[in-house]
C-alpha positions in Angstrom: 48.7 -87.3 -174.5 52.0 -85.5 -174.2 53.4 -83.2 -172.0 54.6 -80.6 -174.8 53.5 -77.0 -173.8 51.1 -74.8 -175.6 53.3 -72.4 -177.9 51.2 -69.8 -179.5 53.0 -67.6 -182.8 53.6 -65.2 -180.8 55.8 -67.3 -178.2 57.7 -68.4 -181.1 58.4 -65.2 -182.9 59.4 -63.7 -179.6 61.9 -67.0 -178.9 63.4 -66.2 -182.7 63.6 -62.4 -182.0 65.5 -63.0 -178.5 67.4 -65.6 -179.9 69.0 -62.9 -182.3 69.6 -60.1 -179.6 70.7 -62.1 -176.6 73.4 -64.7 -176.0 71.0 -67.2 -174.3 70.2 -71.1 -173.8 66.7 -72.0 -175.8 65.5 -73.0 -172.4 65.9 -69.8 -170.6 64.4 -67.8 -173.6 61.5 -70.2 -173.4 60.9 -69.9 -170.0 57.8 -67.8 -169.2 57.8 -67.8 -165.5 58.0 -64.8 -163.3 61.6 -65.2 -162.6 62.4 -66.3 -166.4 60.5 -62.7 -167.6 63.0 -60.8 -165.0 66.0 -62.8 -166.2 65.3 -62.2 -169.7 64.5 -58.4 -169.0 67.8 -57.8 -167.0 69.9 -59.4 -170.2 67.8 -56.9 -172.4 68.8 -54.3 -170.1 72.6 -55.3 -170.1 72.4 -55.6 -173.9 70.5 -52.3 -174.6 73.3 -50.3 -172.1 76.0 -51.8 -173.8 74.3 -50.7 -177.4 74.1 -47.4 -176.0 77.6 -47.3 -175.1 78.8 -48.2 -178.6 76.8 -45.8 -180.3 77.9 -43.1 -178.0 81.4 -43.8 -178.7 81.1 -44.1 -182.3 82.1 -47.5 -182.4 82.1 -49.2 -185.9 80.0 -52.2 -184.4 77.1 -49.8 -183.3 73.8 -51.0 -185.0 71.0 -48.8 -185.2 68.9 -51.7 -186.1 69.9 -53.9 -183.2 69.6 -51.0 -180.8 66.0 -50.4 -182.3 65.4 -54.3 -181.6 66.5 -54.2 -178.3 64.2 -51.2 -177.2 61.1 -52.7 -178.8 61.7 -56.3 -177.2 62.5 -54.5 -173.7 59.5 -52.7 -173.8 57.7 -56.0 -174.9 58.9 -58.0 -172.2 58.5 -55.4 -169.6 54.6 -55.2 -170.5 54.7 -59.3 -170.6 55.8 -59.2 -167.4 53.5 -56.6 -166.0 50.6 -58.3 -167.5 51.7 -61.4 -166.0 52.2 -60.4 -162.5 48.5 -58.5 -162.7 47.2 -62.1 -163.9 48.7 -63.8 -161.0 48.9 -61.4 -157.9 46.2 -59.0 -159.0 46.0 -55.7 -159.9 46.2 -54.4 -156.4 49.2 -56.1 -155.3 51.0 -55.1 -158.2 50.2 -51.3 -157.8 51.3 -51.5 -154.2 54.7 -53.2 -155.1 55.3 -50.7 -157.8 54.6 -47.5 -155.8 57.5 -45.7 -154.4 57.9 -45.1 -150.9 56.0 -41.7 -149.4 58.4 -39.2 -148.5 58.1 -37.3 -145.5 55.3 -37.9 -142.8 52.6 -35.9 -141.1 52.7 -32.2 -140.8 
């Protein structure tokens, strides 16, 4: 038996899409851990901010198709992160982490 991780077609497609959008090493893109997914989301958000700046400035390098791909992949990665957190931590802990702190106090 070999220690080859089980990869699905969607994992391969995800890596191929991210490879075109982000300047990251293949090992970073293949990391499906909690920390790895957060790392990819941070890179996607940074690339998305840069693409928005180029678009607003009317820069010649702005690409609407790249912008749309960044948005779609960012949404997918966020959804995958939430699903991963729910699967590993449980729904109640994820909701507790995501809920904003209560303002005010008893009257």
